[in-house]
C-alpha positions in Angstrom: 6.3 8.6 -0.8 4.2 11.0 -2.9 5.0 11.6 -6.5 6.7 15.0 -7.0 7.1 17.1 -10.1 9.0 20.4 -9.9 8.6 20.5 -6.1 4.8 20.0 -6.3 2.9 16.9 -5.5 1.4 15.2 -8.6 -1.9 13.8 -7.3 -2.9 12.5 -10.7 0.3 10.5 -11.1 0.0 9.2 -7.6 -3.6 8.0 -8.3 -2.6 6.3 -11.5 0.4 4.6 -10.0 -0.9 3.7 -6.5 -4.2 5.0 -5.2 -6.3 3.9 -8.2 -5.4 0.2 -7.8 -8.3 -2.1 -6.9 -6.6 -3.5 -3.7 -5.9 0.1 -2.4 -9.5 1.1 -3.1 -10.8 -1.9 -1.2 -8.6 -1.2 1.8 -9.7 2.5 1.8 -13.3 1.4 1.6 -12.7 -0.9 4.6 -11.1 2.0 6.6 -14.0 4.3 5.8 -16.5 1.6 6.8 -14.7 1.2 10.2 -15.0 4.9 10.8 -18.7 5.0 9.9 -19.3 2.0 12.3 -17.7 3.9 15.2 -19.5 7.1 14.3 -22.8 5.3 14.6 -21.8 4.1 18.0 -20.9 7.7 19.0 -17.2 7.0 19.7 -15.9 9.4 17.0 -17.3 12.4 15.1 -16.2 14.4 12.2 -13.5 16.9 13.0 -12.8 15.5 16.5 -9.1 14.8 15.8 -9.5 11.1 16.5 -8.6 8.2 14.3 -10.1 4.7 14.1 -7.2 2.3 14.6 -7.1 -1.4 13.7 -5.4 -3.3 16.4 -4.2 -5.8 13.8 -3.6 -3.7 10.6 -5.5 -4.6 7.5 -2.2 -5.0 5.7 -1.3 -7.7 8.2 -4.5 -9.6 7.7 -6.7 -7.7 10.2 -10.4 -7.3 9.8 -13.1 -4.7 10.4 -14.7 -6.6 13.2 -15.6 -4.5 16.2 -13.1 -6.3 18.4 -10.3 -5.2 16.1 -11.2 -1.5 16.2 -10.2 1.2 18.7 -10.2 5.0 18.9 -6.8 6.8 19.2 -5.7 10.3 18.9 -4.6 11.3 15.4 -1.0 11.9 16.5 -0.7 8.6 18.4 -2.1 6.7 15.5 0.3 8.2 12.9 3.4 7.9 15.0 5.8 4.9 14.9 7.4 3.1 17.8 11.0 4.2 18.2 14.1 3.0 19.9 16.0 5.1 22.5 18.2 6.4 19.8 15.2 7.6 17.8 15.2 5.0 15.1 12.0 3.2 14.1 11.6 -0.3 15.5 
């Protein structure tokens, strides 16, 4: 959840508390590298509304190997699986 101050997002505090950590920076670099890899292959391009998805997430021990990457629409990649009642699985 973003850090809020007076109803406005405090990006500096968010960076200091979370985004600036070495582990977070390394994961972000891995995600950027995965996108560049698929851009070179012509699978995605800047502004196309597509995301590069890791089949096994980096947070769960996944890698940036080509076999672990796939292209998904932005909305499909950022949504969560839900039960019939609408709760997250």
